[in-house]
N, C-alpha and C positions, 0 to 999 in steps of 0.2 A: 195695976189697974188695966182692965181689958179695953181695947179700942171699940167704941160703940159702933163704928161702921162695919168692922169685920169681926169683932169679938176677940181680937188678937192681943195677947199680953206680950210684954217685952221682958226677957230674962235680965236679972241684975248683972249677969256676966256681960251682956251687950253694953250696958252703960259703963261698967268698970273698965272693960278693955278699951272702949272709946276714950275714956278719960286718960288712960295710960298712953294711948296714941297721941292725944292732944297735948297733954301736960309734960309727959316724960319722953315722948317720941320713942316708946318701946317697940312700936310696930310701924311698918310702912303702910300696911293696909289691913282691913278686916273684911271678910266675906260673911254675910249673915244669910240664914235661910229661915223660912217659916216652917215650923214643925206642926203640920196641920192636925195631927192626932191630939196633941196637947194644947193647941191654939196658942202657940208662943213663938216669938222670934228668938232664934238662938245664934250663937257664934259658930260658924262652920270652919273658918280657917283664919289664922293669924299670919300675916306676912312679916318676916323679920326686917329690921331696919335696912339691911344691905340688899334686900330684894327690890325688884324694879316694877315699873308699871306693866311691863310685859308679863311678869310673874302673876300679877293680879288678873290680867286679861285671860291668861291660861287657866286660872282657877275657876273661872265662870263656866258653868256647864252650857254646852251648845243648845240644849233643848229644855232648859228649865230656868225659872226666874230666880233671881237673887237680889239682895241689896249689898252694896259694898261702900266702904269709905277708903279714901286714898289720900295720903299726906304727900303733896307734891312740893318738892324744893325746886326753886328756880331763881334765876338772876334777872332783874328788871333791865330795861334799856338804860337806866341810870346806874347800872352796875351794883344794885343792892340785892343782897341775899334775902329771899322771902320764902314763905311757905303758905300753902292754902290747902284746906281740907275739902275734898270733893265727896259728895254723896252721889252714888251711881245706882240708878234703878235699872237693873238688867232684866229685860222682858223679851226674849227672842221670839220671833214670829212662830218658831217651831214648838214652843211650849204649849201646854194645854190651856184652853180658854179659861177654865176654872182657876188655874194657878195665876194667870195674868190678872184676872179680876181680884183674886185674893191679895196679891201683892199691890195692885193699884189702890185698893180700898184701905190698905193698912199703912201705906207709905207716909202720909202726912203726919199721922200720930207717932209713928216710929221715929221719923226725922226730928220731931219736936223733942223726943227723949235724948237726942244726941246734940247737946248744946255746943255750938262752935262750928257747925257746917257753914262753909262759905260759898260753895258753888254746887248747884244741883244739876245733874245730868241724867237724862233718860235715854236709854239705848235699846234698840231692838235687834241690831246686828253689830258685829265688831267694827264696821266702818264708822258707825255713829259714836264710837268711843275711842277712836284712834288717839295716839299720843299727841299728834299735832292739834287735834280738837281740844284735848285737855290743856295743852300749853296755851292755846289761843284763848280759852276761857279764863285762864289764870291771870293774864295780863290786863 
């Protein structure tokens, strides 16, 4: 079903890969892009379980928007092993205004398709999504 705000549909692969990340921990992260010609959100890259947050950050283009989910493993102050799934809206200042609007208008509907997101993060440059910020938001 297309998003009424932007007319954007979500490919089944997006939902299936997200479920694999959430339930089976098959991936550390997923990068999604909007394929404007076919009006659909698609999977662009799958991060393997051994990959890191730095690998995700390096996968985001410096001048174009993307969505990403990242499965963060961490240890709480009480020494408990936990994990949280982050949704990252990457919208760098250098990307085209049209793309920023397209990603912004499609975000909420797309995020609703991915049941299990625990933390939402908006970033316009790498400093806004540093690992320290991610860790701080997890606790």
